[in-house]
C-alpha positions in Angstrom: 104.6 122.8 69.8 106.5 123.5 67.0 103.7 125.1 65.2 103.0 127.8 67.7 105.1 130.5 66.1 103.3 130.1 62.8 99.5 130.0 64.5 100.5 132.9 66.5 102.0 134.9 63.4 98.9 134.0 61.3 96.7 135.7 64.3 99.1 138.7 64.4 98.9 139.0 60.5 95.4 138.8 60.4 94.6 140.8 63.5 96.9 143.5 62.3 95.2 143.6 58.7 91.9 143.7 60.2 92.7 146.6 62.4 94.3 148.5 59.9 91.3 148.1 57.5 88.5 148.9 59.9 90.2 152.4 61.1 91.2 153.4 57.7 88.0 155.8 57.7 88.3 156.9 61.4 91.2 159.3 62.1 90.9 159.2 65.9 91.0 155.3 66.1 93.2 154.0 68.8 93.3 150.6 67.2 95.0 152.2 63.8 98.2 153.0 65.6 98.7 149.3 66.8 97.5 147.5 63.1 100.6 147.9 61.8 102.7 147.0 64.1 100.5 143.6 65.0 101.5 143.2 61.3 105.2 143.8 61.2 105.7 141.5 64.4 103.7 138.7 62.6 105.9 138.8 59.8 108.7 138.4 62.0 107.3 135.7 63.8 106.4 134.0 60.6 109.9 134.0 59.1 111.3 132.6 62.4 108.8 129.8 62.6 109.2 128.9 58.9 112.9 129.1 59.5 112.4 126.8 62.5 110.0 124.4 60.9 112.2 124.0 57.6 116.0 123.6 59.8 114.0 121.9 62.6 116.3 121.7 65.5 115.6 121.0 69.2 114.9 124.9 69.7 111.2 125.1 69.3 110.9 125.3 73.1 113.6 127.9 73.3 112.4 130.0 70.4 108.8 129.8 72.0 109.8 131.0 75.3 112.1 133.8 73.8 109.3 134.5 71.4 106.9 134.9 74.4 109.4 137.1 76.5 110.7 139.6 73.6 107.2 140.2 72.0 105.5 140.8 75.2 108.1 143.5 76.0 108.3 144.7 72.4 104.2 145.5 72.5 104.6 147.4 75.8 107.7 149.4 74.4 105.7 150.1 70.7 102.8 151.2 72.9 104.6 153.4 74.7 106.1 155.2 72.0 104.9 158.1 70.4 102.4 157.6 67.3 104.0 160.4 65.3 107.0 162.6 65.7 107.9 165.9 64.0 111.5 166.0 65.1 114.5 164.7 63.0 115.8 162.6 66.1 112.7 161.4 66.9 111.4 157.7 66.9 108.0 157.0 66.3 105.9 154.0 66.4 106.6 152.6 62.9 110.3 152.9 63.3 110.6 151.2 66.8 108.3 148.6 65.1 110.6 147.7 62.4 113.7 148.1 64.7 112.2 145.6 67.1 110.8 143.2 64.4 114.4 142.9 63.0 116.2 142.4 66.3 113.6 139.6 67.0 114.1 138.1 63.6 117.6 138.0 63.8 118.0 136.6 67.2 115.5 134.2 66.8 117.2 132.7 63.6 120.5 132.9 65.6 119.0 130.9 68.2 117.7 128.5 65.8 120.9 127.9 63.8 123.1 127.7 67.2 120.9 125.0 68.4 121.3 123.2 65.0 124.9 123.6 65.2 125.1 122.3 68.8 122.9 119.2 68.0 125.0 118.5 65.1 128.3 118.7 67.4 126.8 116.5 69.9 125.9 114.2 67.2 129.4 113.6 65.7 130.9 113.1 69.2 128.4 110.6 69.8 129.4 108.8 66.2 132.8 108.8 67.1 
């Protein structure tokens, strides 16, 4: 159960790289526009997964549920944004992916740290 984020991140990284590499020659490829977001979300998932594994707290189930919900919504949001913009105030798919991946990584690490602190406090109360 604790290796789910690592396996999912590996799949996203591989899928992102493969779609990015296969569509380099075809400029009209739809999959090319999703290859980079998959890779970036895979990196965020890898960071949170490794952080959860190293610090290991009781947050594994919480992080897995959060990852499933957040990444499902984030993929839909990324697919709905424009591939490229020419306006100065426009948010394109790459920028949206970077923002959402950063938010996911920060919240995921926050959940792990919060659960670890909560676990230590509960342990110190029992020890007294």
